[in-house]
N, C-alpha and C positions, 0 to 999 in steps of 0.2 A: 541436544537442543531439540525442543518441540514447539512449533509454531501454534498458538491458540487462537488467534484472531489477526485480522488486517482491517484497518479502518481507512477509507479513502475519502478525501474531499477535494473537489476540483481536479481530479486526476483523469485525463482524457474523457472518456464517456460518463464518468461519475460526477454527479452533480454537486452543488453547494452544500446541500444537505448531506451529513455523513451517512456513507454506506458502510456497514460492518459486516464482515463475513467471519463467521465463527468455525474453528476447525475442530474436530473430535480428535481423540487419541488414535494412533495407528494410521489407517490408510484413509484419505479423502479423495472424492471424486469431484472434479470441476468440469461442468458442462453448461452448455447453452448454445444459442444461435450465433452465427457469425455477427461479429460486431457487438456482442453482449458484454465483453470487458474480461474474458478469460486470460487473455495473454496480458493485459493491463494488470491484473492481479499478480501474476507471477513476476512481471517487471517490477512492480511496487515492491515486492518483497526483497528482489536482488537490489534495488536501488537503496532502500532503507537499511539493509543489513551490510551491503558491501559496496555502497556508493558506485554503482555500475549500471549504465543504461545504454542500449545499442543506438542512441540519438541523444541530443542535448536535452536537459532537464527543462529547458524552455518549452520544448516539444511535448513533454509530459503534462503540461497544464491544460486544462479544459479550454477551449477556445473562447475568447472573450473575457477571461479571468486573469487576474495578475498574481494570485495567490493560491496555493493548495497545500495539502498536508497529506502525509502517510504516517500511520501508526502500525507497528507490528508487535504484538505480544509474543513472547517467548518463555518457555520455561527452561531454565538451565539445567543441564545434565549434572553440572558440578555441586551445586547447592540446593537444587530443586526449587528455587525461588522463581517467581515470574516477574519478568522485566517488560518494560514497553520501550521500544525504539521509536523515536519520533524524527521524521525528516520533513522540513518545510521546502516548498518549492516557490520560487519567484521572488516578488518583492516581499521585503521584510515589514514594510509598513501596512497597518490594518486599514481596509478600505471600507 
């Protein structure tokens, strides 16, 4: 499986406008200042694909928001097709 992109909306330091991080094949480097969202990006991948977080999903939401979303694009090693895993956080009602 190869991760192609991660889209975050209202996840911790990521705002309501969608942030898309594209990944190239092979090796990728994630770098930035403290508090820039590097760990959030890795936690989002784990949460979307494996339903695991080191804290409650409610704490993964950006402060002051009720709803967020994570999208992770992956290419399957089995059939080489691209799939997108979507995980919603918080209230299911649209605000």
